[in-house]
ROSE-4610 file (N, C-alpha, C; in Angstrom, 1 decimal, always signed):
// ROSE-4610
residu = [X/X/X/X/X/X/X/X/X/X/X/X/X/X/X/X/X/X/X/X/X/X/X/X/X/X/X/X/X/X/X/X/X/X/X/X/X/X/X/X/X/X/X/X/X/X/X/X/X/X/X/X/X/X/X/X/X/X/X/X/X/X/X/X/X/X/X/X/X/X/X/X/X/X/X/X/X/X/X/X/X/X/X/X/X/X/X/X/X/X/X/X/X/X/X/X/X/X/X/X/X/X/X/X/X/X/X/X/X/X/X/X/X/X/X/X/X/X/X/X/X/X/X/X/X/X/X/X/X/X/X/X/X/X/X/X/X/X/X/X/X/X/X/X/X/X/X/X/X/X/X/X/X/X/X/X/X/X/X/X/X/X/X/X/X/X/X/X/X/X/X/X/X/X/X/X/X/X/X/X/X/X/X/X/X/X/X/X/X/X/X/X/X/X/X/X/X/X/X/X/X/X/X/X/X/X/X/X/X/X/X/X/X/X/X/X/X/X/X/X/X/X/X/X/X/X/X/X/X/X/X/X/X/X/X/X/X/X/X/X/X/X/X/X/X/X/X/X/X/X/X/X/X/X/X/X/X/X/X/X/X/X/X/X/X/X/X/X/X/X/X/X/X/X/X/X/X/X/X/X/X/X/X/X/X/X/X/X/X/X/X/X/X/X/X/X/X/X/X/X/X/X/X/X/X/X/X/X/X/X/X/X/X/X/X/X/X/X/X/X/X/X/X/X/X/X/X/X/X/X/X/X/X/X/X/X/X/X/X/X/X/X/X/X/X/X/X/X/X/X/X/X/X/X/X/X/X/X/X/X/X/X/X/X/X/X/X/X/X/X/X/X/X/X/X/X/X/X/X/X/X/X/X/X/X/X/X/X/X/X/X/X/X/X/X/X/X/X/X/X/X/X/X/X/X/X/X/X/X/X/X/X/X/X/X/X/X/X/X/X/X/X/X/X/X/X/X/X/X/X/X/X/X/X/X/X/X/X/X/X/X/X/X/X/X/X/X/X/X/X/X/X/X/X/X/X/X/X/X/X/X/X/X/X/X/X/X/X/X/X/X/X/X/X/X/X/X/X/X/X/X/X/X/X/X/X/X/X/X/X/X/X/X/X/X/X/X/X/X/X/X/X/X/X/X/X/X/X/X/X/X/X/X/X/X/X/X/X/X/X/X/X/X/X/X/X/X/X/X/X/X/X/X/X/X/X/X/X/X/X/X/X/X/X/X/X/X/X/X/X/X/X/X/X/X/X/X/X/X/X/X/X/X/X/X/X/X/X/X/X/X/X/X/X/X/X/X/X/X/X/X/X/X/X/X/X/X/X]
num = [1/1/1/2/2/2/3/3/3/4/4/4/5/5/5/6/6/6/7/7/7/8/8/8/9/9/9/10/10/10/11/11/11/12/12/12/13/13/13/14/14/14/15/15/15/16/16/16/17/17/17/18/18/18/19/19/19/20/20/20/21/21/21/22/22/22/23/23/23/24/24/24/25/25/25/26/26/26/27/27/27/28/28/28/29/29/29/30/30/30/31/31/31/32/32/32/33/33/33/34/34/34/35/35/35/36/36/36/37/37/37/38/38/38/39/39/39/40/40/40/41/41/41/42/42/42/43/43/43/44/44/44/45/45/45/46/46/46/47/47/47/48/48/48/49/49/49/50/50/50/51/51/51/52/52/52/53/53/53/54/54/54/55/55/55/56/56/56/57/57/57/58/58/58/59/59/59/60/60/60/61/61/61/62/62/62/63/63/63/64/64/64/65/65/65/66/66/66/67/67/67/68/68/68/69/69/69/70/70/70/71/71/71/72/72/72/73/73/73/74/74/74/75/75/75/76/76/76/77/77/77/78/78/78/79/79/79/80/80/80/81/81/81/82/82/82/83/83/83/84/84/84/85/85/85/86/86/86/87/87/87/88/88/88/89/89/89/90/90/90/91/91/91/92/92/92/93/93/93/94/94/94/95/95/95/96/96/96/97/97/97/98/98/98/99/99/99/100/100/100/101/101/101/102/102/102/103/103/103/104/104/104/105/105/105/106/106/106/107/107/107/108/108/108/109/109/109/110/110/110/111/111/111/112/112/112/113/113/113/114/114/114/115/115/115/116/116/116/117/117/117/118/118/118/119/119/119/120/120/120/121/121/121/122/122/122/123/123/123/124/124/124/125/125/125/126/126/126/127/127/127/128/128/128/129/129/129/130/130/130/131/131/131/132/132/132/133/133/133/134/134/134/135/135/135/136/136/136/137/137/137/138/138/138/139/139/139/140/140/140/141/141/141/142/142/142/143/143/143/144/144/144/145/145/145/146/146/146/147/147/147/148/148/148/149/149/149/150/150/150/151/151/151/152/152/152/153/153/153/154/154/154/155/155/155/156/156/156/157/157/157/158/158/158/159/159/159/160/160/160/161/161/161/162/162/162/163/163/163/164/164/164/165/165/165/166/166/166/167/167/167/168/168/168/169/169/169/170/170/170/171/171/171/172/172/172/173/173/173/174/174/174/175/175/175/176/176/176/177/177/177/178/178/178/179/179/179/180/180/180/181/181/181/182/182/182/183/183/183/184/184/184/185/185/185/186/186/186/187/187/187/188/188/188/189/189/189/190/190/190/191/191/191/192/192/192/193/193/193/194/194/194/195/195/195/196/196/196]
x = [+12.7/+12.1/+11.8/+12.3/+12.1/+10.8/+9.9/+8.6/+8.2/+7.7/+7.2/+5.8/+4.9/+3.5/+2.8/+1.7/+0.8/+0.1/-0.1/-0.7/-1.9/-3.0/-4.2/-4.5/-4.8/-5.1/-6.4/-7.1/-8.4/-8.2/-8.9/-9.0/-10.4/-10.7/-12.0/-12.4/-13.4/-13.9/-14.5/-14.7/-15.3/-16.6/-16.9/-18.1/-18.6/-17.6/-18.0/-17.8/-17.5/-17.5/-16.1/-15.0/-13.7/-13.4/-13.7/-13.4/-14.2/-15.4/-16.3/-15.8/-15.2/-14.6/-13.5/-12.6/-11.5/-11.9/-12.9/-13.4/-13.8/-14.6/-15.0/-13.8/-12.9/-11.7/-10.9/-10.8/-10.1/-10.8/-12.1/-12.9/-12.7/-12.8/-12.6/-11.2/-10.2/-8.8/-8.5/-9.0/-8.8/-9.5/-10.7/-11.4/-10.6/-9.6/-8.7/-7.4/-7.3/-6.1/-5.0/-5.2/-4.2/-3.9/-2.6/-2.2/-2.4/-3.3/-3.7/-3.4/-3.0/-2.8/-3.5/-4.4/-5.1/-4.7/-4.3/-4.0/-5.3/-5.2/-6.3/-6.3/-7.4/-7.5/-6.6/-6.1/-5.1/-5.8/-7.0/-7.7/-7.9/-8.2/-8.4/-7.1/-6.0/-4.7/-4.3/-4.6/-4.2/-4.9/-6.2/-7.0/-6.5/-6.1/-5.6/-4.2/-3.5/-2.2/-2.4/-3.6/-3.9/-3.7/-3.7/-3.5/-4.8/-4.8/-6.1/-6.4/-7.7/-8.2/-9.2/-9.7/-10.7/-10.3/-11.3/-11.1/-10.0/-9.5/-8.5/-7.1/-6.9/-5.6/-4.5/-3.3/-2.2/-1.1/+0.0/+1.2/+1.7/+1.7/+2.2/+1.3/+0.0/-0.9/-0.8/-0.7/-0.6/+0.7/+1.8/+3.1/+3.0/+2.4/+2.3/+1.5/+0.4/-0.5/+0.3/+1.0/+1.7/+2.8/+3.5/+4.6/+4.0/+3.0/+2.3/+1.8/+1.2/+0.6/+1.7/+2.8/+3.9/+4.5/+4.6/+5.1/+4.2/+2.9/+1.9/+2.0/+2.1/+2.2/+3.5/+4.6/+5.9/+5.8/+5.1/+5.0/+4.1/+3.0/+2.1/+2.7/+3.6/+4.3/+5.3/+5.6/+6.6/+6.1/+4.9/+4.4/+3.2/+2.6/+1.5/+1.8/+1.0/+1.1/+0.4/-0.6/-1.4/-1.6/-1.2/-1.5/-2.6/-3.6/-4.8/-4.7/-4.5/-4.2/-5.6/-6.1/-7.3/-6.9/-7.0/-6.5/-5.1/-4.9/-3.6/-2.9/-1.6/-0.8/-1.3/-1.6/-2.0/-3.3/-4.1/-5.4/-5.2/-4.0/-3.8/-3.7/-3.4/-3.2/-4.5/-5.5/-6.8/-7.5/-7.3/-7.8/-7.2/-5.9/-5.2/-5.5/-5.4/-5.7/-7.2/-8.0/-9.5/-9.6/-8.8/-8.8/-8.3/-7.3/-6.8/-7.9/-8.5/-9.6/-10.7/-11.1/-12.2/-11.9/-10.7/-10.3/-9.8/-10.0/-9.5/-8.0/-7.2/-5.8/-5.1/-4.3/-3.7/-2.4/-2.0/-0.7/-0.9/+0.2/+0.2/+1.1/+0.7/+1.5/+2.4/+3.2/+4.0/+5.0/+5.8/+6.8/+6.1/+5.1/+4.3/+3.6/+3.1/+2.4/+3.4/+4.6/+5.5/+5.9/+6.1/+6.4/+5.3/+4.0/+2.9/+2.7/+2.9/+2.8/+3.8/+5.1/+6.2/+5.9/+5.6/+5.3/+4.2/+3.1/+1.9/+2.2/+3.0/+3.3/+4.1/+5.0/+5.8/+5.3/+4.4/+4.0/+2.7/+1.7/+0.4/+0.2/-0.3/-0.6/-2.0/-2.9/-4.3/-4.8/-5.4/-6.0/-7.5/-8.3/-9.7/-10.1/-10.7/-11.1/-12.6/-13.2/-14.6/-15.1/-16.3/-16.8/-18.0/-18.0/-19.0/-20.4/-21.3/-22.7/-23.4/-23.7/-24.2/-25.6/-26.2/-27.6/-27.4/-26.3/-26.1/-25.6/-26.4/-26.0/-24.8/-24.1/-23.0/-23.5/-22.7/-23.0/-23.2/-24.4/-24.7/-23.7/-23.1/-22.1/-20.8/-20.6/-19.4/-19.7/-20.3/-20.7/-19.5/-19.7/-18.7/-19.3/-18.6/-19.1/-19.3/-20.5/-20.8/-19.9/-19.7/-18.8/-17.4/-16.9/-15.5/-15.5/-16.5/-16.6/-16.6/-17.3/-17.4/-16.0/-15.4/-14.1/-13.0/-13.1/-12.2/-12.4/-13.6/-13.9/-13.4/-13.7/-13.2/-11.7/-11.0/-9.6/-9.0/-9.6/-9.1/-9.1/-10.3/-10.4/-9.7/-9.4/-8.5/-7.1/-6.7/-5.3/-5.2/-6.2/-6.1/-6.2/-6.7/-6.9/-5.6/-4.5/-3.2/-2.7/-1.8/-1.3/-0.6/+0.0/+0.9/+0.2/-1.1/-1.9/-3.1/-3.5/-4.8/-4.9/-3.9/-3.9/-4.2/-3.8/-3.9/-5.0/-5.8/-6.9/-8.3/-9.1/-10.4/-11.4/-12.2/-13.2/-14.4/-14.9/-15.9/-17.1/-18.2/-19.4/-20.2/-21.3/-22.1/-23.0/-23.0/-23.8/-23.3/-24.1/-23.7/-22.8/-23.2/-22.4/-21.0/-20.8/-19.5/-18.7/-19.3/-18.6/-18.2/-19.1/-18.8/-17.7/-17.7/-16.7/-15.3/-15.3/-14.0/-13.4/-14.3/-13.9/-13.3/-14.0/-13.6/-12.3/-12.1/-10.9/-9.7/-9.9/-8.8/-8.4/-9.5/-9.3/-8.6/-9.1/-8.5/-7.0/-6.7/-5.3/-4.4/-4.9/-4.1/-3.9/-4.9/-4.7/-3.8/-3.8/-2.8/-1.4/-1.2/+0.1/+0.6/-0.3/+0.1/+0.5/-0.2/+0.0/+1.3/+1.8/+2.9/+4.2]
y = [-19.9/-20.9/-20.1/-20.7/-20.1/-20.8/-20.0/-20.6/-19.8/-20.4/-19.8/-20.2/-19.6/-20.1/-19.7/-20.3/-20.0/-18.7/-17.7/-16.4/-16.1/-15.8/-15.4/-14.0/-13.1/-11.7/-11.3/-10.5/-9.9/-8.4/-7.8/-6.4/-6.0/-4.8/-4.3/-3.0/-2.3/-1.1/-1.4/-0.4/-0.6/-1.3/-2.3/-2.9/-3.7/-4.4/-5.2/-6.7/-7.1/-8.5/-9.2/-8.4/-9.0/-9.8/-9.2/-9.9/-11.1/-11.1/-12.3/-13.4/-13.1/-14.1/-14.8/-14.0/-14.6/-15.4/-15.0/-15.8/-17.2/-17.2/-18.5/-19.4/-18.8/-19.5/-20.1/-19.3/-19.7/-20.9/-20.8/-21.9/-23.2/-23.1/-24.3/-24.9/-24.0/-24.5/-25.1/-24.5/-25.0/-26.4/-26.5/-27.8/-28.9/-28.6/-29.5/-29.7/-29.1/-29.2/-28.3/-27.3/-26.4/-25.3/-25.0/-24.0/-22.6/-21.8/-20.6/-19.4/-18.3/-17.0/-16.0/-15.1/-14.1/-12.7/-11.8/-10.5/-9.6/-8.4/-7.5/-6.4/-5.6/-4.6/-3.4/-3.2/-2.2/-0.8/-0.7/+0.6/+1.1/+0.2/+0.6/+1.1/+0.4/+0.7/+2.1/+2.3/+3.6/+4.7/+4.5/+5.6/+5.8/+4.7/+4.8/+5.5/+5.4/+6.1/+7.6/+8.0/+9.4/+9.7/+8.6/+8.8/+9.0/+9.8/+10.0/+8.8/+8.6/+7.4/+7.8/+6.8/+7.0/+8.1/+9.0/+10.1/+11.1/+10.9/+11.8/+11.3/+10.1/+9.4/+10.4/+10.2/+11.0/+10.0/+10.6/+9.8/+9.0/+9.8/+9.2/+8.1/+8.3/+7.2/+6.0/+6.2/+5.1/+4.3/+5.0/+4.3/+3.6/+4.1/+3.5/+2.2/+2.3/+1.1/+0.0/+0.4/-0.6/-1.3/-0.5/-1.0/-1.9/-1.5/-2.3/-3.6/-3.6/-4.8/-5.8/-5.3/-6.2/-6.8/-6.0/-6.5/-7.5/-7.3/-8.2/-9.6/-9.5/-10.7/-11.5/-10.7/-11.4/-12.1/-11.5/-12.2/-13.4/-13.3/-14.4/-15.5/-15.2/-16.3/-17.1/-16.7/-17.5/-18.9/-19.0/-20.3/-20.9/-20.1/-20.6/-21.3/-22.2/-22.8/-21.9/-21.2/-20.3/-19.0/-17.9/-16.6/-16.0/-15.5/-14.9/-13.4/-12.6/-11.1/-10.4/-9.9/-9.1/-7.7/-7.3/-6.1/-6.3/-7.0/-7.2/-5.9/-5.9/-4.6/-3.7/-4.2/-3.4/-2.6/-3.1/-2.5/-1.0/-0.7/+0.7/+1.7/+1.2/+2.2/+2.7/+1.9/+2.5/+3.3/+3.0/+3.9/+5.2/+5.3/+6.6/+7.3/+6.6/+7.3/+7.8/+7.0/+7.5/+8.7/+8.8/+9.9/+11.2/+11.0/+12.1/+12.6/+11.6/+12.0/+12.6/+12.1/+12.7/+14.2/+14.5/+15.8/+16.7/+16.1/+16.8/+17.2/+16.3/+16.5/+15.8/+16.4/+15.8/+15.1/+14.9/+14.2/+12.7/+12.1/+10.6/+9.9/+8.8/+8.0/+7.0/+7.4/+6.5/+5.6/+6.2/+5.3/+4.3/+4.8/+3.9/+2.8/+3.2/+2.2/+1.1/+1.5/+0.5/-0.4/+0.1/-0.8/-1.8/-1.3/-2.2/-3.2/-2.8/-3.7/-4.8/-4.4/-5.4/-6.4/-5.9/-6.9/-7.8/-7.3/-8.1/-9.1/-8.7/-9.7/-10.9/-10.7/-11.8/-12.6/-12.0/-12.6/-13.4/-12.9/-13.5/-14.6/-15.7/-16.8/-16.7/-16.2/-15.9/-14.6/-13.8/-12.5/-12.5/-12.1/-12.0/-10.6/-10.0/-8.6/-8.5/-8.0/-7.8/-6.7/-6.8/-5.8/-5.1/-3.8/-3.0/-3.3/-3.6/-3.6/-2.4/-1.3/-0.1/-0.3/-1.4/-1.7/-2.2/-2.7/-3.2/-2.1/-1.7/-0.6/-0.8/+0.2/+0.2/+0.0/-0.7/-0.9/+0.4/+0.6/+1.9/+2.3/+1.3/+1.6/+2.2/+2.0/+2.5/+3.3/+4.5/+5.3/+5.6/+5.5/+5.7/+6.6/+7.6/+8.4/+7.6/+7.5/+6.7/+7.0/+8.3/+8.7/+8.2/+8.3/+7.8/+6.3/+5.6/+4.1/+3.7/+4.4/+4.1/+4.4/+5.4/+5.7/+4.7/+4.2/+3.1/+1.9/+1.5/+0.3/+0.5/+1.7/+2.0/+2.0/+2.6/+2.7/+1.3/+0.5/-0.9/-1.7/-1.7/-2.6/-2.0/-0.7/-0.2/-0.7/-0.6/-1.1/-2.6/-3.4/-4.8/-5.1/-4.2/-4.5/-4.4/-3.9/-3.9/-5.4/-5.6/-6.9/-7.6/-6.8/-7.3/-8.3/-8.1/-9.0/-9.6/-9.3/-9.7/-11.2/-11.9/-13.4/-14.1/-13.4/-14.1/-13.6/-12.7/-12.1/-12.6/-12.9/-13.3/-12.3/-11.7/-10.8/-11.5/-10.9/-11.6/-10.6/-10.9/-10.1/-10.4/-9.7/-9.9/-11.2/-11.8/-13.0/-14.2/-15.0/-16.1/-17.1/-17.3/-18.3/-17.8/-16.5/-15.9/-16.0/-15.7/-15.9/-17.3/-18.2/-19.7/-20.1/-19.7/-20.1/-19.6/-18.3/-17.7/-18.5/-18.8/-19.5/-20.9/-21.6/-22.9/-22.8/-21.8/-21.7/-21.5/-20.6/-20.3/-21.5/-22.1/-23.3/-24.4/-24.7/-25.8/-25.5/-24.2/-23.8/-24.0/-23.5/-23.6/-25.1/-25.9/-27.3/-28.0/-27.7/-28.3/-27.9/-26.6/-26.1/-26.7/-26.9/-27.4/-28.9/-29.6/-31.0/-31.3/-30.3/-30.5/-30.6]
z = [+4.3/+3.3/+2.0/+0.9/-0.4/-1.0/-1.3/-1.9/-3.1/-4.1/-5.3/-5.5/-4.8/-4.9/-6.2/-6.4/-7.5/-7.0/-7.9/-7.5/-8.4/-7.6/-8.3/-7.8/-8.7/-8.3/-8.9/-8.1/-8.6/-8.7/-9.6/-9.9/-10.1/-9.9/-10.3/-9.6/-10.2/-9.6/-8.2/-7.4/-6.1/-6.1/-5.2/-5.1/-6.3/-7.0/-8.1/-7.9/-6.6/-6.3/-6.3/-6.3/-6.4/-5.1/-4.0/-2.7/-2.5/-2.9/-2.9/-3.7/-4.9/-5.8/-5.1/-4.5/-3.8/-2.6/-1.9/-0.8/-1.3/-2.4/-2.9/-3.4/-4.0/-4.4/-3.2/-2.2/-1.0/-0.3/-0.2/+0.4/-0.4/-1.8/-2.6/-2.4/-2.5/-2.3/-1.0/+0.1/+1.4/+1.5/+0.9/+0.8/+0.2/-0.7/-1.3/-0.5/+0.6/+1.5/+1.1/+0.3/-0.2/+0.8/+1.0/+1.9/+1.2/+1.7/+1.0/+1.9/+1.3/+2.1/+1.2/+1.9/+1.1/+1.7/+0.7/+1.1/+1.0/+1.5/+1.4/+2.4/+2.4/+3.4/+3.2/+2.0/+1.7/+1.8/+1.3/+1.3/+2.8/+3.7/+5.1/+5.7/+5.4/+5.9/+5.3/+4.0/+3.4/+4.1/+4.4/+5.1/+6.5/+7.2/+8.6/+8.6/+7.5/+7.4/+6.9/+6.7/+6.3/+4.9/+4.0/+2.6/+1.9/+0.8/+0.1/-0.7/-0.8/-1.6/-2.6/-3.4/-4.4/-5.3/-5.6/-6.5/-6.0/-4.8/-4.3/-4.4/-5.0/-5.1/-5.6/-5.1/-5.6/-6.0/-6.5/-6.8/-5.6/-4.5/-3.2/-2.7/-2.7/-2.2/-3.1/-4.4/-5.3/-5.1/-5.0/-4.8/-3.4/-2.4/-1.1/-1.2/-2.0/-2.1/-2.9/-4.0/-4.7/-3.8/-3.1/-2.2/-1.1/-0.5/+0.5/+0.0/-1.2/-1.8/-2.2/-2.7/-3.0/-1.7/-0.7/+0.6/+1.2/+1.1/+1.7/+0.9/-0.4/-1.2/-0.9/-0.7/-0.4/+1.0/+2.0/+3.3/+3.1/+2.4/+2.2/+1.4/+0.5/-0.3/+0.5/+1.7/+2.5/+2.9/+3.1/+3.5/+2.7/+1.8/+1.1/-0.2/-0.6/-1.9/-2.9/-2.5/-3.4/-2.6/-3.3/-2.8/-3.5/-2.8/-3.3/-3.1/-4.1/-3.9/-4.1/-3.0/-3.1/-3.4/-4.7/-5.3/-5.7/-6.8/-7.4/-7.6/-7.7/-7.8/-8.9/-10.0/-11.1/-10.8/-9.9/-9.5/-9.1/-8.6/-8.1/-9.3/-10.4/-11.6/-12.1/-12.4/-12.8/-11.7/-10.5/-9.4/-9.4/-9.7/-9.8/-11.1/-12.2/-13.5/-13.5/-12.9/-12.9/-12.0/-10.9/-10.0/-10.8/-11.6/-12.4/-13.4/-14.0/-15.0/-14.3/-13.1/-12.4/-12.0/-11.7/-11.4/-12.5/-13.8/-15.0/-14.9/-14.3/-14.1/-15.3/-16.1/-17.3/-17.0/-15.8/-15.5/-15.8/-16.0/-16.4/-15.4/-14.9/-13.9/-14.7/-15.5/-16.4/-15.6/-14.7/-14.0/-13.1/-12.4/-11.5/-12.3/-13.5/-14.3/-14.8/-15.1/-15.6/-14.5/-13.3/-12.2/-11.9/-11.9/-11.7/-12.8/-14.0/-15.2/-15.1/-14.8/-14.8/-13.7/-12.5/-11.4/-11.8/-12.3/-12.6/-13.7/-14.7/-15.8/-15.3/-14.3/-13.9/-12.7/-11.9/-10.6/-10.7/-11.4/-11.3/-12.4/-12.0/-12.9/-13.5/-12.6/-13.0/-12.5/-13.4/-13.0/-13.3/-12.4/-12.6/-12.5/-13.5/-13.5/-13.6/-12.5/-12.4/-13.4/-13.9/-14.8/-14.1/-14.1/-13.4/-14.1/-13.2/-13.6/-12.9/-13.7/-13.0/-12.4/-12.7/-12.1/-10.7/-10.3/-9.0/-8.1/-7.1/-6.2/-5.4/-5.0/-4.1/-2.7/-1.9/-0.5/+0.2/+0.8/+1.4/+2.5/+3.1/+4.2/+3.6/+2.3/+1.7/+0.4/+0.6/-0.6/-1.5/-2.8/-3.8/-4.9/-5.3/-6.3/-7.6/-8.2/-9.3/-10.6/-10.7/-11.9/-11.7/-10.5/-10.3/-10.4/-9.9/-10.0/-11.5/-12.3/-13.8/-14.4/-14.0/-14.6/-14.2/-13.0/-12.6/-13.5/-13.7/-14.5/-15.9/-16.5/-17.8/-17.9/-17.0/-17.0/-16.8/-15.9/-15.7/-17.0/-17.6/-18.8/-20.0/-20.1/-21.1/-20.8/-19.5/-19.2/-19.5/-19.2/-19.5/-20.9/-21.7/-23.1/-23.9/-23.2/-23.8/-23.9/-24.9/-25.2/-24.0/-23.1/-22.1/-21.1/-21.0/-20.0/-20.6/-21.8/-22.3/-22.3/-22.5/-22.6/-21.3/-20.2/-18.9/-18.0/-18.5/-17.7/-18.1/-17.1/-17.3/-16.8/-17.6/-17.2/-16.6/-15.5/-14.7/-14.6/-15.2/-15.1/-13.8/-13.6/-12.4/-12.5/-13.7/-13.9/-13.1/-12.6/-11.7/-12.5/-13.8/-14.5/-14.8/-15.0/-15.2/-13.9/-12.8/-11.5/-11.3/-11.5/-11.3/-12.2/-13.5/-14.4/-14.0/-13.5/-13.1/-11.9/-10.9/-9.7/-10.1/-11.0/-11.4/-12.1/-13.0/-13.8/-12.8/-11.9/-10.9/-10.1/-9.5/-8.7/-9.5/-10.7/-11.5/-11.8/-12.2/-12.5/-11.3/-10.1/-8.9/-8.5/-8.6/-8.2/-9.2/-10.4/-11.4/-11.0/-10.7/-10.3/-9.0/-8.0/-6.7/-6.9/-7.8/-7.9/-8.7/-9.5/-10.4/-9.6]
């Protein structure tokens, strides 16, 4: 079956509410009878595969994450009207470039960046990028280095500030009205696309 679903992706530094946003969107869309598929869990699978994460990211782990994310979305697209990408492909880039900055490594992920940018530009209809609120603590069960977390947020929003995606990305703060508006925007856009 060939299917070209509406795609919504979320990006953000660790523990900034990206997964919760997608869950809310999923509940809303399912309530409207929309066939939804949600991807996710890539970080756990990377760890299970023995790949370095967070401030330890490498070229190899970043390429694996991008490849697995694309594959997950392709599988989800087979039957869904809407694909919800928990950690859109582009999300891998600021995690990697932040890791390089954290380690004072001056390498640049140019080829990998180009692949992620190209994929993101053509595949996602809506992107939601969470904004780090340093006042909100990280989940104690998943400790994250605060400096690395801030670097991811900074690198992500620098990446999104480029003209190639600035028009299609909505930044989402920790404020309830920002989250509500982002969910409504994504749901409305998806419902319009599904009805067309």
